[in-house]
C-alpha positions in Angstrom: 0.0 0.0 0.0 2.8 2.3 0.9 4.4 1.7 -2.5 1.1 2.4 -4.3 0.6 5.6 -2.4 4.1 6.8 -3.3 3.6 6.1 -7.0 0.4 8.0 -7.1 2.0 11.0 -5.4 4.8 11.0 -8.0 2.3 10.9 -10.8 0.3 13.8 -9.4 3.4 15.9 -8.9 4.6 15.4 -12.5 1.1 16.2 -13.7 1.0 19.5 -11.8 4.5 20.4 -13.0 3.5 19.7 -16.6 0.4 21.8 -16.3 2.5 24.8 -14.9 5.1 24.5 -17.7 2.4 24.3 -20.4 0.6 27.3 -18.9 3.8 29.5 -18.8 4.7 28.5 -22.4 1.2 29.4 -23.6 1.3 32.8 -21.8 4.7 33.6 -23.3 3.5 32.7 -26.8 0.4 34.9 -26.4 2.3 37.9 -25.0 4.8 37.7 -27.8 2.2 37.7 -30.5 0.3 40.7 -28.9 3.4 42.9 -28.6 4.5 42.1 -32.2 1.0 42.8 -33.7 2.4 46.0 -35.3 4.5 44.0 -37.7 7.8 44.2 -35.8 9.4 41.2 -34.3 10.0 41.5 -30.7 12.9 39.5 -29.1 12.7 38.8 -25.4 16.2 37.7 -24.3 16.4 35.4 -21.5 19.3 37.3 -20.1 21.1 40.5 -21.1 24.0 42.6 -19.7 23.1 45.6 -17.6 22.6 48.7 -19.7 21.5 52.3 -19.3 17.8 52.8 -20.0 16.9 55.2 -22.9 13.5 56.8 -23.6 11.5 54.9 -26.2 10.2 57.1 -29.1 7.1 55.7 -30.7 6.6 56.6 -34.4 3.7 58.9 -35.0 2.5 62.0 -36.9 4.8 65.0 -37.2 4.3 67.5 -34.5 5.2 71.2 -34.9 7.0 72.5 -31.8 7.0 76.3 -31.0 10.5 77.4 -30.2 10.7 80.4 -27.9 13.8 82.6 -27.8 15.8 82.2 -24.6 16.5 85.2 -22.3 19.9 85.2 -20.7 20.0 86.8 -17.3 23.0 87.4 -15.3 22.5 87.1 -11.6 23.1 90.4 -9.8 23.4 90.6 -6.1 23.1 94.2 -4.9 23.8 94.6 -1.2 22.9 98.0 0.1 24.8 98.9 3.2 23.4 102.0 4.8 26.0 104.6 5.7 26.3 105.0 9.4 26.0 108.6 10.7 29.3 110.1 12.0 29.3 111.8 15.3 33.0 112.2 16.0 35.1 115.2 15.0 37.9 114.1 12.6 41.3 115.6 12.0 42.6 116.4 8.5 46.0 117.5 7.4 45.9 120.0 4.5 47.8 118.8 1.3 49.2 120.8 -1.6 46.5 121.7 -4.0 43.7 121.5 -1.5 40.9 124.0 -1.4 38.3 124.5 1.4 35.4 123.6 -1.0 37.1 120.4 -2.1 37.8 119.2 1.5 34.2 120.1 2.5 32.8 118.1 -0.4 35.0 115.1 0.5 33.4 115.0 3.9 29.9 115.9 2.8 29.6 119.1 4.7 29.2 122.8 3.7 32.3 124.9 3.2 31.2 127.4 5.7 30.8 124.6 8.3 34.4 123.7 7.8 35.5 127.4 7.8 33.6 128.1 11.1 35.1 125.0 12.8 38.7 126.2 12.2 38.7 129.9 13.1 41.9 129.5 15.2 43.7 128.2 12.0 42.1 130.2 9.2 40.7 133.3 10.8 37.6 132.9 8.6 39.8 133.4 5.5 39.5 130.4 3.0 42.7 131.7 1.3 44.6 131.1 4.5 44.7 127.4 3.7 48.3 126.0 3.7 49.8 122.5 3.4 50.5 121.0 6.8 47.7 122.8 8.6 45.5 120.6 10.9 41.8 121.1 10.4 38.8 119.9 12.5 36.2 118.2 10.3 32.7 118.5 12.0 30.4 115.5 11.7 27.5 117.5 10.3 26.5 121.0 9.0 26.3 123.6 11.7 28.7 125.1 14.2 31.3 123.3 16.3 31.5 125.3 19.5 33.7 125.1 22.5 31.6 125.6 25.6 32.5 128.5 27.9 31.9 129.2 31.6 28.4 130.9 31.9 27.0 129.5 28.6 23.5 128.2 28.6 21.7 126.1 26.0 19.1 128.9 25.4 21.7 131.6 25.1 24.0 129.7 22.7 21.0 128.5 20.6 19.7 132.0 20.2 23.2 133.4 19.4 23.8 130.9 16.6 20.2 130.7 15.2 19.6 127.2 16.3 17.3 125.2 18.7 18.3 124.2 22.2 16.6 120.8 21.8 18.7 120.1 18.7 21.8 120.6 20.7 20.5 118.4 23.5 19.3 115.6 21.1 22.5 115.5 19.0 23.9 112.0 19.9 27.5 113.1 19.5 27.2 115.7 22.3 26.6 112.9 24.8 24.5 115.1 27.1 22.7 113.7 30.2 19.1 114.2 29.2 18.1 114.6 32.9 20.6 117.5 33.2 21.7 118.5 29.7 24.4 121.0 30.6 27.7 120.9 28.7 30.9 121.4 30.7 33.3 124.4 30.1 35.9 123.4 27.5 33.6 120.7 25.9 33.2 120.7 22.1 29.5 120.9 21.3 27.9 120.4 17.9 25.2 122.9 17.1 23.2 121.3 14.3 22.1 123.9 11.7 23.9 126.7 13.6 24.9 129.8 11.7 27.0 132.9 12.3 28.4 135.9 10.4 31.7 135.1 8.8 34.6 137.5 9.6 36.2 137.1 6.2 38.6 140.0 5.4 37.3 142.3 2.8 38.3 145.5 1.0 36.4 148.6 0.1 35.2 148.5 -3.5 34.8 152.3 -3.6 32.7 154.0 -6.3 33.1 156.1 -9.4 33.3 159.9 -8.7 30.1 161.8 -9.4 29.7 162.7 -13.0 32.3 160.2 -14.3 30.1 157.1 -14.5 28.4 157.6 -17.8 29.7 154.6 -19.8 27.3 152.4 -21.9 26.8 149.0 -20.3 27.3 146.1 -22.7 26.7 143.1 -20.5 29.2 140.8 -18.7 31.9 138.6 -20.1 34.3 136.1 -18.6 37.3 137.9 -17.0 40.0 135.3 -17.8 41.2 133.0 -20.5 40.4 129.8 -18.6 36.7 129.0 -17.8 37.0 126.7 -14.8 37.8 127.1 -11.1 41.1 126.3 -9.5 40.1 126.8 -5.9 37.1 127.9 -4.0 33.6 128.5 -5.3 31.2 131.1 -3.9 29.8 130.4 -0.4 29.2 132.4 2.8 32.7 133.1 3.9 34.2 133.2 0.4 32.5 136.0 -1.5 34.0 135.3 -4.9 35.1 132.5 -7.2 38.7 131.4 -7.8 39.2 131.2 -11.6 42.1 129.1 -13.0 44.8 131.4 -14.4 48.6 130.8 -14.6 51.0 133.4 -13.4 51.0 136.3 -15.8 47.9 135.4 -17.8 45.9 138.4 -19.0 42.9 139.5 -16.9 40.0 141.2 -18.7 37.4 143.7 -17.6 34.1 141.8 -17.3 32.1 144.8 -18.6 32.6 148.4 -19.5 33.0 150.8 -16.6 35.2 153.1 -14.6 38.2 151.9 -12.5 37.7 152.9 -8.9 40.6 150.9 -7.3 44.0 149.8 -8.5 45.8 148.9 -5.3 49.1 147.2 -4.6 50.3 145.5 -1.4 48.8 143.0 1.1 45.3 144.7 1.2 43.7 142.3 3.8 45.0 139.3 1.9 43.6 140.4 -1.5 47.1 141.4 -2.7 47.2 143.6 -5.8 43.6 144.2 -6.9 41.4 146.2 -9.2 37.7 147.4 -8.8 35.6 148.5 -11.7 32.3 150.4 -11.3 29.9 149.5 -14.2 27.6 152.5 -13.6 24.5 150.3 -13.1 24.8 149.3 -9.4 27.3 146.5 -10.2 31.0 146.5 -9.3 33.5 143.8 -10.1 36.8 143.0 -8.2 39.9 141.3 -9.5 42.4 140.1 -6.9 45.9 138.4 -6.3 47.2 140.1 -9.5 50.9 140.1 -10.5 50.5 143.2 -12.6 48.1 146.2 -12.9 47.7 147.9 -16.2 45.1 150.6 -15.3 44.7 153.4 -12.7 41.8 154.8 -10.8 39.5 157.0 -12.9 40.2 155.2 -16.2 37.3 154.2 -18.4 37.6 150.7 -19.7 35.6 148.7 -22.2 34.4 145.1 -21.9 37.3 142.7 -22.6 40.1 145.3 -22.1 43.2 143.8 -20.5 43.4 145.4 -17.1 46.2 143.3 -15.5 47.8 139.9 -15.1 47.0 137.0 -12.8 49.3 136.2 -9.9 49.8 135.0 -6.4 50.0 138.2 -4.3 48.3 138.6 -0.9 47.0 135.6 1.0 47.1 133.2 -1.8 48.7 129.8 -2.5 49.1 129.3 -6.2 48.4 131.7 -9.1 44.7 132.3 -9.8 42.1 135.1 -10.2 39.8 135.9 -7.3 36.8 137.4 -8.9 34.0 139.2 -6.9 30.7 140.9 -7.9 28.8 143.4 -5.7 25.4 144.8 -6.4 24.6 148.1 -4.6 27.5 147.3 -2.3 26.4 143.8 -1.3 28.2 140.6 -2.4 26.3 138.4 -4.9 27.2 135.1 -6.5 29.4 135.9 -9.5 27.8 133.0 -11.5 24.5 135.0 -11.5 25.8 137.7 -13.9 26.7 135.1 -16.6 23.2 133.5 -16.7 
């Protein structure tokens, strides 16, 4: 019985194996025919070496593809670093070729602020600038003031046309807000402060009565060069410094009567000429090396009246040119507009 049972078990096992083999063979044959229905033979290898898979492109109708132009963009990283306010007073050593206006521009302050902060050195005269001088550079526009015994915030603010609260609130003054009283000898910044400048000046004079009867023909440029070599006009420098080499001709800006033809130091102006144009305007020409006219002479526009130089309080040859209207200084640029 045991042999019979073992034989039947073998028969059933072989039958099952045969059924499985036939089933797999039939499935493989059916799958191959379906895949190759499009007319192409499909080979299914039993084994193949490893390979990189590539996309399969199925043949089909042509497709029109819209090609858009590419836009190249370079990556730009802009980092904006805000400039920190400055509260400290800096020290600057004057170099050859410096001018007060140029130094002020470099430190982003007004020329008069720089002039006022250095009275002990310049005596309010921009032409007093010399190489080697040490200047105080205030941190902002206004007045840099050394506090004195008996000073009060209200008194100093009124004297310099400022506000007491602006002095107290200026961070660089480091005042105790509970008792904001600067100490004698302390440097205090007066934001927006203003004072009269004690710039040396000379008298322009005027044409004698009955002699000022010339025909005015408008203003022209008084030198051969048409650019500045030093200071521009600002409160404290009441003219413009026009580039002119030593000995270059200087011209009358308009017809008029010569009222001054002075030589010497003359408050730092050196040799200078003044012309009255008989219409309320006078022009002044300073630091000359030579004078070709005399007081009382009538000159026409463009007449050579002298030569540029470096006399008086000057460092380097140039023409200092001033314009006054009814005795008061005005910006010389205004007469050429």
